[in-house]
C-alpha positions as CSV (number, residue, x, y, z in Angstrom):
1,X,-17.4,-10.4,-6.8
2,X,-14.4,-10.9,-4.4
3,X,-11.8,-9.9,-7.0
4,X,-13.7,-6.9,-8.1
5,X,-14.1,-5.6,-4.6
6,X,-10.4,-6.3,-4.3
7,X,-9.5,-4.3,-7.1
8,X,-11.5,-1.3,-5.7
9,X,-9.5,-1.9,-2.4
10,X,-6.4,-2.0,-4.5
11,X,-7.1,1.4,-6.2
12,X,-7.6,3.0,-2.9
13,X,-4.5,1.3,-1.4
14,X,-2.7,2.9,-4.3
15,X,-4.0,6.1,-3.9
16,X,-3.3,6.1,-0.2
17,X,0.3,4.8,-0.9
18,X,1.1,7.6,-3.3
19,X,-0.7,10.7,-2.0
20,X,-0.9,9.9,1.8
21,X,2.5,8.5,1.9
22,X,3.8,11.3,-0.3
23,X,2.3,14.1,2.1
24,X,3.5,12.2,5.2
25,X,7.2,11.9,3.8
26,X,7.2,15.6,2.9
27,X,6.0,16.6,6.4
28,X,8.5,14.1,8.0
29,X,11.4,15.7,5.6
30,X,10.5,19.3,6.7
31,X,10.2,18.6,10.4
32,X,13.4,16.6,10.4
33,X,15.1,19.6,8.8
34,X,13.7,22.2,11.3
35,X,14.6,20.0,14.5
36,X,13.1,22.6,16.6
37,X,12.2,20.0,19.5
38,X,8.7,21.2,19.5
39,X,5.9,18.8,18.8
40,X,3.1,20.5,17.1
41,X,0.0,19.2,15.8
42,X,1.4,18.9,12.1
43,X,3.9,16.4,13.4
44,X,1.1,14.3,15.4
45,X,-1.0,14.3,12.2
46,X,1.8,13.1,10.1
47,X,2.6,10.3,12.3
48,X,-1.1,9.3,12.7
49,X,-1.1,9.3,8.8
50,X,1.8,7.2,8.9
51,X,0.3,4.8,11.2
52,X,-3.1,4.6,9.3
53,X,-1.2,4.0,6.3
54,X,0.7,1.0,7.9
55,X,-2.3,-0.3,9.2
56,X,-4.4,-0.4,6.1
57,X,-1.0,-2.0,4.4
58,X,-0.9,-4.7,7.0
59,X,-4.4,-5.4,6.6
60,X,-4.3,-5.4,3.0
61,X,-1.3,-7.9,2.7
62,X,-2.5,-10.4,5.6
63,X,-6.0,-10.3,4.9
64,X,-7.9,-12.4,2.7
65,X,-9.7,-10.1,0.7
66,X,-8.5,-10.6,-2.7
67,X,-5.0,-10.9,-4.4
68,X,-6.3,-8.0,-6.6
69,X,-6.1,-5.9,-3.4
70,X,-2.3,-6.2,-3.5
71,X,-1.8,-6.9,-7.2
72,X,-3.0,-3.5,-8.4
73,X,-0.8,-1.1,-5.9
74,X,2.5,-3.6,-6.4
75,X,2.2,-3.1,-10.4
76,X,1.6,0.8,-10.0
77,X,4.7,1.1,-7.6
78,X,6.9,-1.5,-9.4
79,X,6.3,-0.3,-12.8
80,X,7.1,3.3,-11.8
81,X,10.4,2.2,-10.2
82,X,11.1,0.5,-13.6
83,X,10.1,4.0,-15.2
84,X,12.6,5.5,-12.9
85,X,15.4,2.9,-13.3
86,X,15.2,3.4,-17.0
87,X,14.7,7.3,-17.2
88,X,14.7,9.4,-14.3
89,X,13.5,12.5,-16.2
90,X,10.2,10.4,-17.5
91,X,9.6,9.4,-13.7
92,X,9.9,13.1,-12.7
93,X,7.5,14.1,-15.2
94,X,5.0,11.9,-13.9
95,X,5.4,13.7,-10.6
96,X,4.9,17.1,-12.5
97,X,1.6,15.6,-14.0
98,X,0.4,15.3,-10.6
99,X,1.3,19.0,-9.7
100,X,-0.7,20.0,-12.9
101,X,-3.7,18.4,-11.2
102,X,-3.8,21.3,-8.6
103,X,-1.2,23.4,-7.2
104,X,-1.8,22.2,-3.8
105,X,-0.5,19.1,-4.6
106,X,3.2,20.0,-5.2
107,X,4.2,19.1,-1.5
108,X,3.0,15.5,-2.1
109,X,4.7,15.3,-5.5
110,X,8.0,16.3,-3.5
111,X,7.2,13.6,-0.9
112,X,6.6,11.1,-3.8
113,X,9.8,12.0,-5.3
114,X,11.8,11.4,-2.1
115,X,10.0,7.9,-1.4
116,X,10.4,6.9,-5.3
117,X,14.3,8.0,-5.0
118,X,14.8,6.5,-1.8
119,X,13.6,3.2,-2.8
120,X,10.4,3.0,-0.6
121,X,8.2,2.5,-3.3
122,X,10.0,-0.3,-4.6
123,X,10.3,-2.1,-1.1
124,X,6.6,-1.7,-0.6
125,X,5.9,-2.9,-4.4
126,X,7.7,-6.0,-3.8
127,X,6.1,-6.7,-0.3
128,X,2.4,-6.2,-2.1
129,X,3.5,-8.4,-4.9
130,X,4.5,-11.6,-2.6
131,X,0.9,-12.4,-1.4
132,X,-0.3,-12.6,-5.2
133,X,2.1,-15.4,-5.6
134,X,0.4,-17.5,-2.9
135,X,-2.1,-20.0,-4.5
136,X,-4.1,-20.0,-1.4
137,X,-5.1,-16.2,-1.8
138,X,-6.9,-17.0,-5.2
139,X,-8.8,-20.0,-3.8
140,X,-12.2,-19.5,-2.5
141,X,-12.7,-19.7,1.4
142,X,-13.8,-23.5,2.5
143,X,-17.4,-23.6,3.7
144,X,-18.3,-24.5,7.3
145,X,-20.6,-27.2,6.3
146,X,-18.6,-30.0,5.1
147,X,-20.7,-33.0,4.4
148,X,-18.1,-35.1,3.0
149,X,-17.4,-37.2,6.1
150,X,-19.8,-38.6,8.8
151,X,-19.2,-38.0,12.2
152,X,-18.4,-41.1,14.4
153,X,-20.9,-42.3,17.2
154,X,-17.9,-43.5,19.3
155,X,-17.3,-41.5,22.2
156,X,-13.5,-42.4,22.3
157,X,-11.6,-42.5,25.4
158,X,-10.8,-38.9,25.9
């Protein structure tokens, strides 16, 4: 059951990294080119989305949910980077599939393209894959009721 829950968390994490990160990257690129010096609500929203993505990323990587929570997004991000390295046009075609879902997703697809071309998705994919290699992440948590040893009746000298 723990791994099924981890799979669901991994799917949510994948969507957050792709769509939320793509939107925030597009907004950051647009506000970086403007450089008007004013901080409007869109900039604060973008920074809040980036902070929320970073918090969720940290919780998934450091938490003991399940290794599936990091394995799913790492495989999506790393496989997309392999496709990008082998054939840039095909990786761009995947972005056009995102736009074909709904026209309002076009800025998100541009942001996803920026993150893919900049190598951010490769970096995140490797960072998400490292916890999968830890054997302790796959093991069940130890129970608190250890009956394997007996407590000593001696009080000791402390």
